Backbone bond lengths (Angstrom), bond angles and torsions (degrees), N, CA, C in turn:
res aa  C-N    CA-C-N  psi(-1)  N-CA   C-N-CA  omega(-1)  CA-C   N-CA-C  phi
1 X - - - 1.439 - - 1.526 110.30 -
2 X 1.311 120.82 -41.70 1.437 125.24 -176.30 1.512 114.11 -69.71
3 X 1.339 118.05 -16.25 1.460 118.82 -179.21 1.528 112.45 -113.77
4 X 1.336 117.32 26.43 1.452 120.29 173.37 1.530 108.11 -66.42
5 X 1.336 116.78 134.91 1.463 121.45 -173.36 1.522 111.82 -112.62
6 X 1.332 115.39 150.48 1.465 120.87 175.56 1.527 108.94 -89.43
7 X 1.332 116.18 -175.89 1.467 120.54 -178.67 1.531 112.17 -65.78
8 X 1.324 117.41 -15.93 1.469 121.56 179.85 1.534 111.63 -97.05
9 X 1.352 115.19 10.06 1.470 122.42 178.99 1.529 113.20 67.16
10 X 1.344 117.15 23.87 1.458 121.79 175.96 1.525 108.93 -105.43
11 X 1.321 116.96 158.07 1.455 121.25 177.94 1.524 108.15 -62.69
12 X 1.332 116.51 131.56 1.460 121.63 179.67 1.525 109.00 -54.70
13 X 1.310 115.84 134.37 1.463 121.23 -178.21 1.514 113.12 96.32
14 X 1.341 118.04 -16.35 1.455 120.93 179.31 1.518 111.89 -105.98
15 X 1.302 118.25 -8.31 1.457 122.19 -178.52 1.521 109.08 -89.47
16 X 1.325 117.01 118.28 1.461 120.07 -179.23 1.521 112.14 -69.05
17 X 1.312 117.89 -24.52 1.464 121.03 179.05 1.532 111.54 -74.81
18 X 1.323 117.42 -32.68 1.464 121.32 -176.40 1.533 113.34 -98.12
19 X 1.318 116.82 -12.34 1.462 120.59 -178.55 1.527 110.34 -63.42
20 X 1.319 117.54 151.06 1.461 119.99 177.28 1.532 110.27 -60.64
21 X 1.306 116.47 143.43 1.462 121.50 178.74 1.531 108.04 -77.84
22 X 1.345 118.23 132.75 1.464 119.65 178.29 1.522 111.56 -57.15
23 X 1.319 116.17 145.07 1.471 122.45 -179.17 1.532 109.55 -53.74
24 X 1.322 115.71 130.33 1.455 121.39 177.43 1.520 114.26 94.93
25 X 1.342 118.41 -7.99 1.460 121.98 179.47 1.525 110.15 -110.22
26 X 1.316 116.85 175.68 1.455 122.68 177.07 1.525 109.55 -124.83
27 X 1.310 116.92 156.00 1.466 121.43 -177.62 1.531 112.35 -65.63
28 X 1.347 117.55 -34.14 1.472 122.86 178.79 1.524 108.76 -115.69
29 X 1.325 116.54 140.27 1.463 122.10 -178.31 1.529 109.29 -138.31
30 X 1.325 116.05 172.55 1.454 121.53 178.39 1.517 109.98 -114.72
31 X 1.338 116.33 137.46 1.460 122.41 176.41 1.521 108.86 -133.28
32 X 1.329 115.64 162.53 1.462 120.79 170.75 1.516 107.43 -122.59
33 X 1.309 116.37 156.84 1.459 121.18 -176.09 1.525 111.76 -57.74
34 X 1.323 118.36 -39.05 1.459 120.59 -176.54 1.510 114.59 -94.64
35 X 1.334 118.68 -1.62 1.460 121.48 -175.20 1.513 113.58 -84.26
36 X 1.340 115.15 167.11 1.463 120.42 -179.39 1.527 112.56 -115.46
37 X 1.348 117.27 -3.91 1.465 120.53 -178.43 1.523 109.76 -129.62
38 X 1.342 116.09 170.97 1.460 120.52 173.31 1.516 108.50 -114.11
39 X 1.334 115.23 151.19 1.456 122.62 -173.43 1.522 111.25 -120.70
40 X 1.333 116.27 155.82 1.463 122.53 176.57 1.528 110.19 -76.21
41 X 1.328 117.18 -34.46 1.456 122.06 -173.70 1.524 110.39 -145.50
42 X 1.315 116.20 157.58 1.466 119.88 176.19 1.528 111.04 -77.49
43 X 1.327 118.07 -7.77 1.456 122.15 178.49 1.535 112.07 -89.37
44 X 1.308 118.59 12.18 1.469 123.06 -178.51 1.536 110.20 -68.42
45 X 1.324 116.20 129.39 1.469 121.15 179.71 1.537 111.14 -63.71
46 X 1.327 117.72 -35.40 1.471 119.92 177.92 1.532 110.74 -66.10
47 X 1.319 117.12 -35.16 1.465 121.06 176.02 1.530 109.90 -64.44
48 X 1.339 116.35 -45.31 1.472 120.40 176.36 1.531 110.70 -59.54
49 X 1.334 116.93 -43.98 1.463 120.41 179.66 1.527 111.25 -59.59
50 X 1.325 116.39 -41.99 1.465 120.25 177.95 1.515 112.55 -62.67
51 X 1.323 115.88 -40.67 1.469 120.38 178.33 1.536 110.17 -65.12
52 X 1.334 116.97 -43.56 1.468 120.57 178.90 1.526 111.11 -64.32
53 X 1.327 116.65 -39.42 1.468 119.65 179.18 1.531 110.06 -64.32
54 X 1.305 117.13 -43.11 1.471 120.46 178.20 1.523 110.08 -59.26
55 X 1.315 117.44 -42.99 1.468 121.18 179.17 1.528 111.43 -63.90
56 X 1.345 116.84 -42.23 1.471 120.60 179.01 1.523 111.80 -58.85
57 X 1.321 116.62 -35.08 1.461 121.00 -178.21 1.527 112.25 -93.36
58 X 1.330 115.92 10.53 1.458 120.09 175.70 1.520 114.56 74.51
59 X 1.327 116.69 16.96 1.461 120.33 178.57 1.518 110.52 -90.07
60 X 1.298 114.59 157.08 1.457 121.12 178.54 1.532 109.46 -73.91
61 X 1.335 116.42 140.67 1.464 120.28 173.78 1.520 108.48 -101.10
62 X 1.317 115.24 155.57 1.459 120.94 -175.74 1.522 110.11 -127.15
63 X 1.293 116.43 143.66 1.459 122.28 177.22 1.529 108.89 -67.80
64 X 1.340 117.37 131.92 1.467 119.47 177.29 1.528 110.82 -59.81
65 X 1.329 115.40 143.33 1.463 120.78 177.49 1.518 108.81 -117.81
66 X 1.312 115.34 145.12 1.454 122.22 179.06 1.523 107.96 -90.40
67 X 1.344 116.80 119.36 1.464 121.72 -177.31 1.524 110.04 -132.97
68 X 1.307 115.68 164.80 1.463 120.64 174.71 1.530 108.92 -68.11
69 X 1.319 116.30 144.48 1.463 121.65 176.64 1.525 110.12 -51.83
70 X 1.314 117.49 -41.82 1.463 121.08 -178.22 1.522 111.91 -61.36
71 X 1.324 117.61 -34.56 1.468 121.64 177.86 1.524 109.60 -67.19
72 X 1.334 117.20 -47.58 1.464 121.22 179.86 1.526 111.03 -60.38
73 X 1.327 117.33 -42.34 1.460 120.43 179.37 1.526 111.34 -68.41
74 X 1.328 117.19 -37.29 1.467 120.59 178.09 1.528 110.72 -64.83
75 X 1.322 117.16 -27.64 1.464 121.52 176.80 1.532 111.62 -79.10
76 X 1.316 117.51 -1.08 1.459 121.83 177.98 1.516 114.47 84.85
77 X 1.319 117.23 15.98 1.458 120.81 -178.87 1.523 111.09 -84.86
78 X 1.320 115.38 149.39 1.455 121.54 175.01 1.512 109.87 -104.19
79 X 1.316 116.15 172.05 1.463 121.84 179.55 1.520 110.20 -77.89
80 X 1.333 117.17 137.09 1.459 122.68 173.37 1.534 107.02 -66.40
81 X 1.305 117.29 124.22 1.461 120.86 -175.57 1.531 112.25 -62.91
82 X 1.352 119.96 -46.32 1.470 117.86 177.88 1.532 113.60 -63.95
83 X 1.329 117.98 -32.95 1.474 120.76 -179.65 1.523 112.56 -73.48
84 X 1.314 117.13 -33.94 1.463 121.32 -173.81 1.527 110.54 -125.95
85 X 1.343 117.91 64.01 1.465 120.08 -175.75 1.527 113.92 -66.00
86 X 1.313 118.63 -20.20 1.463 120.98 -178.75 1.523 113.38 -91.43
87 X 1.332 117.38 -3.93 1.465 120.24 -178.15 1.521 110.40 -84.69
88 X 1.306 116.39 133.93 1.461 122.88 177.03 1.523 107.99 -125.58
89 X 1.345 117.82 113.14 1.467 119.64 -179.50 1.533 112.78 -59.63
90 X 1.342 117.73 -27.45 1.465 120.76 176.18 1.520 108.21 -145.79
91 X 1.307 116.02 165.84 1.465 120.96 -177.68 1.531 111.42 -65.07
92 X 1.335 118.04 -26.33 1.462 122.00 -177.99 1.532 112.49 -80.51
93 X 1.320 118.68 -18.91 1.458 122.67 -178.12 1.526 109.72 -70.17
94 X 1.346 115.54 134.31 1.461 120.23 -178.72 1.533 109.52 -130.75
95 X 1.333 117.06 145.30 1.467 118.59 176.46 1.527 110.05 -67.72
96 X 1.322 116.63 148.05 1.455 121.19 178.80 1.519 109.31 -152.54
97 X 1.316 115.94 178.18 1.464 123.55 171.23 1.527 106.48 -117.39
98 X 1.344 115.56 139.52 1.462 121.53 -178.16 1.523 107.79 -120.94
99 X 1.338 117.15 129.37 1.459 121.74 179.12 1.529 108.89 -80.22
100 X 1.344 115.72 114.56 1.461 122.55 -179.03 1.521 108.27 -132.97
101 X 1.307 116.24 119.15 1.469 121.43 178.46 1.527 112.15 50.89
102 X 1.321 116.72 41.59 1.459 121.52 176.62 1.514 116.10 82.39
103 X 1.332 118.00 0.23 1.472 121.41 -179.86 1.526 109.78 -120.91
104 X 1.331 115.98 146.24 1.462 121.46 177.46 1.518 108.95 -91.07
105 X 1.332 116.71 111.87 1.461 122.50 -178.67 1.525 110.51 -101.75
106 X 1.344 117.85 148.79 1.467 119.41 176.09 1.524 110.05 -68.12
107 X 1.313 115.39 141.11 1.457 120.27 179.56 1.511 111.40 -151.07
108 X 1.315 114.70 -177.35 1.464 121.59 175.76 1.525 108.36 -125.69
109 X 1.314 115.77 125.78 1.454 121.59 174.94 1.521 107.45 -84.06
110 X 1.310 116.22 117.36 1.456 121.65 -176.36 1.522 111.66 -91.67
111 X 1.331 115.78 -39.25 1.470 119.55 -175.34 1.518 109.64 -161.00
112 X 1.341 116.62 140.54 1.466 121.73 171.68 1.524 108.75 -93.16
113 X 1.326 116.10 145.36 1.469 121.93 175.10 1.528 108.46 -133.60
114 X 1.329 115.43 143.26 1.464 119.58 178.09 1.519 109.22 -112.03
115 X 1.323 116.14 127.21 1.465 121.61 -179.76 1.528 109.65 -82.21
116 X 1.332 117.63 161.19 1.470 120.36 178.41 1.531 113.41 -56.93
117 X 1.348 117.79 -27.65 1.468 120.85 178.92 1.527 112.56 -79.64
118 X 1.352 117.38 -0.51 1.455 121.93 177.24 1.521 114.83 93.90
119 X 1.326 117.95 -10.74 1.468 120.33 178.46 1.519 109.97 -75.89
120 X 1.335 114.87 147.43 1.454 121.01 178.18 1.522 109.74 -97.55
121 X 1.306 114.70 149.27 1.465 121.39 170.55 1.517 106.53 -138.22
122 X 1.308 115.12 159.62 1.460 119.30 -178.14 1.510 111.66 -127.75
123 X 1.323 115.54 141.63 1.462 120.76 170.40 1.519 104.84 -83.75
124 X 1.335 116.45 118.49 1.453 121.43 -175.28 1.523 110.91 -128.04
125 X 1.316 115.03 155.49 1.458 122.32 173.17 1.520 107.00 -123.92
126 X 1.329 115.73 136.82 1.462 121.33 178.62 1.523 108.11 -157.12
127 X 1.325 115.73 168.25 1.464 120.95 178.87 1.523 108.12 -107.63
128 X 1.333 115.99 127.10 1.456 121.98 177.52 1.518 109.51 -138.16
129 X 1.303 116.11 126.90 1.462 122.38 178.41 1.531 111.25 55.23
130 X 1.337 115.49 38.52 1.456 120.76 176.35 1.514 115.26 81.74
131 X 1.322 118.01 0.11 1.468 121.20 -179.45 1.527 109.49 -115.06
132 X 1.319 116.16 140.35 1.454 119.62 173.48 1.519 107.35 -84.08
133 X 1.312 116.53 124.78 1.454 123.40 -175.74 1.523 108.88 -113.67
134 X 1.318 116.94 136.42 1.462 122.05 171.57 1.520 106.45 -124.81
135 X 1.327 116.34 121.83 1.461 120.07 -177.00 1.519 110.46 -157.66
136 X 1.322 115.90 171.66 1.455 122.40 176.79 1.522 107.62 -94.96
137 X 1.333 115.95 128.07 1.463 121.48 -179.92 1.522 109.52 -125.44
138 X 1.326 116.54 146.54 1.462 123.19 178.34 1.537 110.54 -65.50
139 X 1.308 116.14 151.13 1.466 121.57 -178.77 1.536 112.62 -55.59
140 X 1.327 117.84 -30.68 1.460 121.00 -179.48 1.529 111.81 -68.42
141 X 1.312 117.23 -18.84 1.463 121.67 -179.29 1.526 112.73 -98.29
142 X 1.358 116.07 11.23 1.467 120.82 -177.91 1.522 110.16 -128.51
143 X 1.333 114.89 143.31 1.468 122.46 175.97 1.514 109.11 -138.38
144 X 1.334 114.04 161.30 1.472 118.70 171.13 1.519 109.19 -69.00
145 X 1.322 115.68 146.25 1.470 119.27 178.66 1.499 110.72 -77.77
C-alpha cells in the first residue's frame, strides 16, 4: 500500500501534479514573469492593472503563461483574490472588503488583532493596482464581504 505509484512514478500523495487541487483553485493557472500571484484567466482585471502599472513605470510586460498550479506555488506565488474568491489558504481566513482610495475592494481577512486602546485591526490581503498587498488595516477600513 505504501508504495503505490502515480502516472509520474512517484508515491501517491507526494506528486504535486496528481494531488487533489485545493478547494477554490484550478489545476492550471496563468502567471507573468514579473507578477507575484497566479490567475484563473488572462482576462483578469488585476492582471491588466499589473501590466498597466509595469508600463507606467517603464518596465517590460510579459505575456501570461499557462502553468500547472504546482509550478506557480513552487515559485512562491499566491492566488489572485478576484480570480479565486472561494479559495481560503487556511480555515481562519475569511472574505472581506477593504477600503482603498475610497473604494471597497475584495480581500481576505487573515487575522484580527486588538490594540491596547481596544481598537481592532486586521491583517488583510487584497489586490490593488495589479499588486497583491498584505498589510494591517484599521477596523473602520474593513467590512464583511
